[in-house]
C-alpha positions as CSV (number, residue, x, y, z in Angstrom):
1,M,62.5,144.3,99.3
2,S,60.9,147.8,98.8
3,K,58.8,149.0,101.7
4,F,56.1,149.7,99.1
5,E,56.0,146.1,97.8
6,N,52.4,145.5,96.5
7,L,51.7,149.3,96.8
8,D,51.0,151.5,93.8
9,I,50.9,154.7,95.7
10,P,54.1,156.2,97.3
11,E,54.7,158.5,100.1
12,A,55.0,162.2,99.4
13,S,58.7,162.4,100.2
14,E,59.5,159.6,97.7
15,Y,57.1,160.4,95.0
16,T,58.2,160.1,91.4
17,L,56.2,160.4,88.2
18,S,57.3,159.8,84.6
19,P,56.0,161.9,81.7
20,E,54.4,158.7,80.3
21,N,52.6,158.1,83.6
22,S,51.4,161.7,83.7
23,E,49.5,161.0,80.5
24,K,48.1,157.8,82.0
25,F,46.6,159.6,84.9
26,T,43.6,161.0,82.9
27,S,42.5,157.6,81.7
28,S,43.8,155.3,84.4
29,P,44.9,157.2,87.5
30,Q,45.7,154.1,89.6
31,K,48.5,153.3,87.1
32,A,50.0,156.7,87.1
33,F,52.4,156.4,90.1
34,E,55.7,154.8,89.8
35,K,56.9,152.6,92.6
36,P,59.7,154.5,94.5
37,K,63.2,153.3,94.6
38,T,63.9,152.7,98.3
39,S,65.3,149.9,100.5
40,D,63.8,151.2,103.8
41,K,61.9,148.4,105.4
42,S,59.8,150.5,107.8
43,L,56.4,151.8,106.9
44,S,55.1,155.2,107.8
45,K,51.7,155.4,109.4
46,S,50.3,156.7,106.1
47,A,51.9,154.0,104.0
48,E,50.7,151.2,106.3
49,I,47.1,152.5,106.3
50,I,47.1,152.9,102.5
51,K,48.3,149.4,102.1
52,R,45.6,148.0,104.4
53,E,42.9,150.1,102.6
54,K,43.9,148.8,99.2
55,L,43.5,145.2,100.3
56,V,39.9,145.6,101.3
57,T,38.3,148.4,99.3
58,C,37.2,148.7,95.7
59,N,39.9,150.3,93.6
60,N,37.7,153.1,92.3
61,Y,39.9,156.0,93.5
62,A,43.5,157.0,92.9
63,S,43.8,159.0,96.1
64,M,46.7,161.2,96.9
65,P,49.2,159.5,99.3
66,T,47.9,161.3,102.3
67,V,46.0,159.7,105.3
68,L,44.0,162.4,107.1
69,C,42.9,161.9,110.7
70,R,41.7,165.4,111.9
71,A,40.5,168.7,110.5
72,E,39.5,172.1,111.7
73,G,38.4,175.2,109.7
74,V,40.6,175.4,106.6
75,Y,43.2,172.9,107.9
76,L,43.7,169.1,107.5
77,Y,46.0,167.0,109.6
78,D,47.5,163.6,108.6
79,V,48.5,160.6,110.7
80,D,52.2,161.5,110.4
81,G,51.6,164.8,112.1
82,N,51.6,167.2,109.1
83,K,49.2,170.1,108.8
84,Y,47.8,171.3,105.4
85,Y,45.6,173.9,103.8
86,D,42.6,172.1,102.3
87,F,42.2,173.4,98.7
88,L,39.5,170.9,97.7
89,S,37.0,171.2,100.6
90,G,35.8,167.7,100.0
91,F,35.0,168.7,96.4
92,S,33.2,171.8,97.8
93,S,31.2,169.9,100.4
94,V,32.9,171.7,103.3
95,N,32.2,175.3,102.4
96,Q,31.5,176.1,106.0
97,G,34.9,174.8,107.1
98,H,35.8,171.5,108.7
99,C,34.0,170.5,112.0
100,H,32.1,173.7,112.2
101,P,31.0,173.8,115.9
102,I,27.5,175.0,115.2
103,I,26.8,172.4,112.5
104,V,28.4,169.6,114.6
105,K,26.3,170.6,117.6
106,A,23.1,170.6,115.5
107,L,24.1,167.1,114.3
108,T,24.8,165.7,117.7
109,D,21.8,167.3,119.4
110,Q,19.3,166.0,116.8
111,A,20.9,162.6,116.7
112,L,20.2,162.2,120.4
113,V,16.5,162.9,119.9
114,L,15.3,161.6,116.5
115,H,17.5,160.8,113.5
116,Q,15.5,158.6,111.1
117,T,11.8,157.9,110.5
118,S,11.5,157.4,106.7
119,R,8.8,159.4,104.9
120,A,6.2,156.8,105.9
121,F,5.7,159.3,108.8
122,H,6.0,163.0,109.3
123,S,8.7,164.5,111.5
124,N,8.7,167.8,113.3
125,I,11.8,169.1,111.5
126,L,11.1,168.6,107.8
127,A,8.4,171.3,107.5
128,E,10.7,173.8,109.3
129,Y,13.6,173.0,107.0
130,A,11.5,173.1,103.8
131,E,9.9,176.4,104.8
132,Y,13.3,178.0,105.5
133,V,14.8,176.8,102.2
134,T,11.9,177.6,99.9
135,K,11.6,181.1,101.4
136,L,15.3,181.8,101.2
137,F,15.7,180.7,97.6
138,G,12.3,181.8,96.4
139,Y,10.6,178.6,95.2
140,D,7.3,177.0,96.1
141,A,8.5,173.5,97.0
142,M,11.5,171.3,97.8
143,L,12.2,167.7,97.1
144,P,14.7,166.4,99.8
145,M,17.2,163.8,98.7
146,N,20.6,162.6,100.0
147,T,23.4,162.9,97.5
148,G,24.0,165.2,94.6
149,V,23.6,162.6,92.0
150,E,20.2,161.6,93.5
151,A,19.0,165.2,93.4
152,A,20.3,165.7,89.8
153,E,18.7,162.5,88.6
154,S,15.5,163.4,90.4
155,S,15.4,166.7,88.5
156,V,15.7,164.7,85.3
157,K,12.8,162.5,86.3
158,I,10.7,165.5,87.2
159,A,11.5,167.2,83.9
160,R,10.6,164.1,81.9
161,K,7.2,163.7,83.7
162,W,6.6,167.5,83.2
163,G,7.3,167.0,79.5
164,Y,4.7,164.3,79.2
165,K,2.0,165.7,81.6
166,V,2.3,169.5,80.8
167,K,4.2,170.0,77.5
168,K,2.3,167.0,76.1
169,I,5.4,165.3,74.5
170,K,4.5,161.9,73.1
171,A,5.3,158.9,75.3
172,N,9.0,158.0,75.6
173,Q,10.1,160.8,73.2
174,A,11.3,163.4,75.7
175,K,14.8,164.7,75.4
176,I,17.0,166.5,77.8
177,I,20.0,168.6,76.7
178,F,23.3,168.6,78.6
179,C,26.7,170.3,78.1
180,E,29.9,168.6,77.1
181,N,32.2,168.0,80.0
182,N,29.3,168.1,82.5
183,F,29.6,166.1,85.7
184,W,26.8,165.3,88.1
185,G,27.7,161.9,89.4
186,R,28.4,158.3,88.4
187,S,25.0,156.7,88.2
188,I,24.0,155.1,84.9
189,A,21.9,158.2,84.0
190,A,24.8,160.5,84.9
191,V,27.3,158.6,82.8
192,S,24.8,158.5,80.0
193,A,24.9,162.3,80.0
194,S,28.7,162.3,80.2
195,T,31.2,163.0,77.4
196,D,34.2,161.7,79.5
197,P,35.2,158.2,78.3
198,T,36.5,157.3,81.8
199,A,32.9,157.8,83.1
200,Y,31.0,155.9,80.4
201,D,33.3,153.3,78.9
202,N,32.0,149.8,79.4
203,Y,28.8,150.9,81.1
204,G,26.4,150.9,78.2
205,P,23.7,150.6,77.0
206,F,22.9,154.2,78.0
207,V,19.8,156.1,78.9
208,P,18.1,157.3,75.7
209,G,16.9,160.9,75.1
210,F,20.1,162.6,76.3
211,V,21.7,165.2,73.9
212,N,25.1,166.8,74.4
213,I,26.1,170.3,73.1
214,P,29.2,172.5,73.7
215,Y,29.1,174.5,76.9
216,D,28.7,178.2,76.5
217,N,27.3,178.0,73.0
218,I,24.0,179.8,72.7
219,E,23.6,179.2,69.0
220,R,23.8,175.5,69.4
221,L,21.5,175.5,72.4
222,E,18.8,177.4,70.5
223,A,19.1,175.0,67.5
224,E,18.4,172.0,69.9
225,L,15.7,173.8,71.8
226,K,13.6,174.1,68.6
227,D,13.0,170.3,68.8
228,P,9.4,170.1,70.4
229,N,10.4,166.9,72.2
230,V,13.0,168.7,74.4
231,C,11.7,169.1,77.9
232,A,14.8,170.4,79.8
233,F,18.2,171.8,79.6
234,M,20.5,171.0,82.6
235,A,23.8,172.8,83.1
236,E,26.3,173.9,85.7
237,P,26.6,177.7,86.0
238,I,30.4,177.1,86.3
239,Q,31.6,173.6,85.3
240,G,33.3,172.2,88.4
241,D,34.8,168.9,87.6
242,A,36.0,170.2,84.2
243,G,38.2,172.7,86.0
244,A,36.2,175.8,87.0
245,I,35.1,176.6,83.4
246,V,33.4,180.0,83.6
247,P,30.9,180.8,80.8
248,S,30.8,184.1,78.9
249,D,29.1,187.1,80.5
250,G,25.4,187.0,79.8
251,Y,25.3,183.3,78.9
252,L,23.1,182.3,81.8
253,R,20.6,185.1,81.0
254,K,20.4,184.0,77.4
255,V,19.8,180.4,78.6
256,R,16.9,181.6,80.7
257,E,15.5,183.6,77.8
258,L,15.7,180.7,75.3
259,C,14.2,178.1,77.7
260,T,11.3,180.4,78.3
261,R,10.8,181.1,74.6
262,Y,10.8,177.4,73.7
263,N,8.8,176.2,76.8
264,V,11.7,174.1,78.1
265,L,12.7,173.7,81.8
266,Y,16.0,175.2,82.8
267,I,17.7,173.0,85.4
268,D,20.5,174.7,87.3
269,D,23.0,172.3,88.8
270,E,24.4,174.3,91.8
271,I,25.8,171.2,93.6
272,Q,29.4,172.5,93.4
273,A,29.0,176.2,92.4
274,G,26.1,177.0,94.8
275,L,25.8,177.9,98.5
276,G,28.3,180.8,98.6
277,R,31.2,179.1,96.7
278,T,31.3,181.7,93.9
279,G,30.6,184.7,96.0
280,R,26.8,184.6,95.7
281,R,24.2,182.4,97.4
282,L,23.7,180.7,94.0
283,C,26.1,181.1,91.1
284,V,23.2,182.2,88.8
285,D,22.7,185.1,91.1
286,H,25.7,186.8,89.4
287,E,23.3,187.3,86.4
288,N,20.1,187.6,88.4
289,V,18.7,184.5,86.7
290,R,15.9,182.4,88.1
291,P,16.0,178.8,86.8
292,D,12.9,176.5,86.8
293,M,14.7,174.0,89.0
294,V,17.7,174.3,91.2
295,V,19.7,171.3,92.3
296,L,21.6,171.6,95.6
297,G,24.0,169.2,97.4
298,K,27.5,168.9,98.8
299,S,27.8,171.7,101.3
300,L,24.1,171.6,101.9
301,G,25.1,169.0,104.5
302,G,27.9,171.1,105.9
303,G,30.4,168.4,105.2
304,V,29.1,166.3,108.0
305,Y,26.1,164.5,106.5
306,P,24.9,163.8,102.9
307,V,22.0,166.1,102.0
308,S,20.7,167.3,98.7
309,A,17.6,168.9,97.3
310,V,15.6,170.0,94.3
311,L,13.8,173.3,94.3
312,A,10.9,174.2,91.9
313,D,7.5,175.8,91.8
314,R,4.3,173.9,92.3
315,H,3.4,173.7,88.6
316,I,6.5,171.7,88.1
317,M,7.0,169.8,91.3
318,D,3.4,168.6,91.5
319,V,3.8,166.3,88.6
320,I,5.3,164.0,91.3
321,E,2.6,162.2,93.1
322,P,2.7,159.9,96.2
323,G,4.4,156.6,95.5
324,T,6.1,157.8,92.3
325,H,9.4,158.9,93.8
326,G,11.2,158.7,97.1
327,S,14.2,157.5,99.1
328,T,14.5,155.9,102.5
329,F,16.7,158.6,104.1
330,S,15.5,161.6,102.2
331,G,14.2,164.4,104.4
332,N,15.1,162.5,107.6
333,P,15.2,164.6,110.8
334,L,19.0,164.5,111.1
335,A,19.5,165.6,107.5
336,S,16.8,168.3,107.8
337,K,18.4,169.8,110.9
338,V,21.9,169.7,109.5
339,A,21.0,171.2,106.2
340,M,19.0,174.1,107.7
341,T,21.9,174.8,110.1
342,A,24.5,174.6,107.3
343,I,22.7,177.2,105.2
344,K,22.2,179.4,108.2
345,V,26.0,179.3,108.9
346,I,26.7,180.5,105.4
347,E,24.1,183.3,105.7
348,D,25.0,184.4,109.3
349,E,28.7,184.3,108.8
350,K,28.5,186.1,105.4
351,L,30.6,183.4,103.7
352,S,29.4,184.3,100.2
353,E,30.8,187.8,100.8
354,N,34.0,186.4,102.1
355,A,34.3,184.1,99.1
356,E,34.0,187.1,96.8
357,K,36.6,189.1,98.6
358,M,39.1,186.2,99.1
359,G,38.6,185.1,95.5
360,Q,39.6,188.4,94.2
361,I,42.8,188.4,96.3
362,F,43.6,184.9,95.3
363,R,43.2,185.4,91.6
364,K,45.3,188.6,91.8
365,G,48.0,186.5,93.4
366,L,47.8,183.8,90.7
367,S,48.2,186.4,88.0
368,G,51.8,186.8,88.9
369,L,52.7,183.2,88.5
370,D,55.3,182.4,85.7
371,K,53.7,181.7,82.4
372,C,56.2,179.0,81.6
373,V,54.6,176.9,84.4
374,V,51.0,178.2,84.7
375,D,49.3,178.7,81.4
376,L,46.2,180.4,82.8
377,Y,43.9,180.7,85.9
378,R,40.2,181.2,86.0
379,G,37.2,181.2,88.4
380,K,34.7,183.1,90.5
381,G,34.8,183.6,94.2
382,L,36.6,180.6,95.8
383,M,35.8,178.3,92.9
384,N,39.1,178.5,90.9
385,A,41.5,176.5,88.8
386,I,44.9,176.8,87.3
387,V,45.9,175.2,84.0
388,L,49.5,174.1,84.1
389,N,51.8,174.1,81.1
390,R,51.7,170.7,79.3
391,N,55.4,170.2,80.1
392,V,54.6,170.3,83.8
393,D,53.7,167.1,85.7
394,A,50.5,168.0,87.4
395,L,50.9,165.2,90.0
396,D,54.4,166.3,90.8
397,F,53.2,169.9,91.1
398,C,50.6,168.7,93.7
399,M,53.2,166.7,95.6
400,R,55.4,169.8,95.8
401,L,52.4,171.8,97.1
402,K,51.9,169.1,99.7
403,K,55.5,169.4,100.8
404,Y,54.8,173.1,101.7
405,G,51.5,172.3,103.4
406,L,48.7,172.6,100.8
407,L,46.5,169.8,99.5
408,T,44.8,169.6,96.1
409,R,44.9,167.1,93.2
410,P,44.8,167.2,89.4
411,S,41.7,167.1,87.4
412,H,41.7,166.3,83.7
413,G,45.4,166.0,83.3
414,N,47.0,169.5,83.7
415,V,44.2,171.3,85.6
416,L,44.2,171.9,89.4
417,R,41.0,172.8,91.1
418,L,41.4,175.2,93.9
419,A,38.5,175.5,96.3
420,P,39.4,176.1,100.0
421,P,36.6,176.4,102.6
422,L,34.8,179.7,102.5
423,V,36.0,180.5,106.1
424,I,39.5,181.1,104.9
425,N,40.9,184.6,105.8
426,E,43.2,187.1,104.1
427,E,46.3,186.0,106.0
428,Q,45.7,182.3,105.0
429,I,44.9,183.2,101.4
430,K,48.1,185.2,101.1
431,D,50.1,182.4,102.7
432,S,48.6,179.9,100.2
433,I,49.6,182.2,97.3
434,E,53.2,182.2,98.6
435,I,53.1,178.4,98.6
436,F,52.0,178.4,94.9
437,R,54.8,180.9,94.1
438,K,57.4,178.7,95.8
439,V,56.3,175.6,93.9
440,V,56.2,177.5,90.6
441,D,59.7,178.8,91.2
442,E,60.9,175.3,92.0
443,V,59.3,173.8,88.9
444,K,60.8,176.6,86.7
445,V,64.3,175.8,88.0
446,E,63.8,172.1,87.3
447,M,62.5,172.9,83.8
448,R,65.6,175.0,83.1
449,K,67.9,172.2,84.3
450,I,66.2,169.8,81.8
451,V,66.6,172.3,79.0
452,V,70.3,172.8,79.8
453,K,70.9,169.0,80.1
454,S,69.2,168.3,76.8
455,A,71.3,171.0,75.1
456,L,74.6,169.4,76.2
């Protein structure tokens, strides 16, 4: 009997993937892995834990076959004793590096004093946190929330109410424009805005009043903004889940100009691209743009606690009144202390500047990768991606990276998102580039073998 009986996910050393299954990964990731051919009856620690997990958890993730147990800085460690570079950073939630001692100390110190009150009462930390954040980012007010999707959905609620109260849109007629291939979560509102069938299939009926247009298309945006019922346009300054899609130079400035012209709120989703990730405090800072609302999340909690926020000026934020919006854990003392500390770490350690410098080195290294394996690379700062040739199995490529000590995973078929913690140094970046080169060389040799074999 196979040691992976009843398991769909193999160990790295025995990983196989067929071309047919590679295509399946996009629509049904959990079906992508083939069961390995082995007669070994023993289970590694990783395989045993994966098997136990599958029996008692919802099957909503097709995780890579790696069981992590420890982390520090840019490194992850698995239960089988292997060490890896982390090139996902918890989907950019660990910008400050794993287990940052200053953030962990803030978390533990505050947890021993006061960690939760609910907003039924005031705490001595929330005001300090809100004052710090609003001053740093230049907005009048902050709405504290917990997760990115909560903050993004809160911005949608605020925009709709602003549309009715301020812009005087007729009741229930407000529209919000989103971009194709956007991603801001998995709530019903988020999937209603999605153009990805894996996100919205079988979850209808959907939230009305959501309009999708192509990303980085100013002409189409202006055409939609002319509708007087449009109250907001929400977009990522770089599309993260879609694979670090960077818009044309000047796109964000034109968005700002058009939203101002047509009296529409510009909502900037900085959940992934913000807080130093692209080499600036906010990604929109690359074009000196000031949106009407900014949505923050992920690394706002330093990777140790879920924290998110919406920033806006009073004339927008004050449409929300007591009792009309809230969350049990939003703005709790623990979240407030962690978020304030997490931002200070980014500022004090100049992680935005490091992301800018390391990103330039990294992309220069990627530029030398063989075109028969890597079609293109793109990104800003340490928010990058490579697009593999369609003849390359993306999952196989990731498993080869893992073999050499680097972890990431495919996104949308043949795209690999590459986002290490912002504390990564030049030696580590160059070591990572060498790993990519090794894997590309390996894959190139395998591809040549296939060509020769097919020609015989």
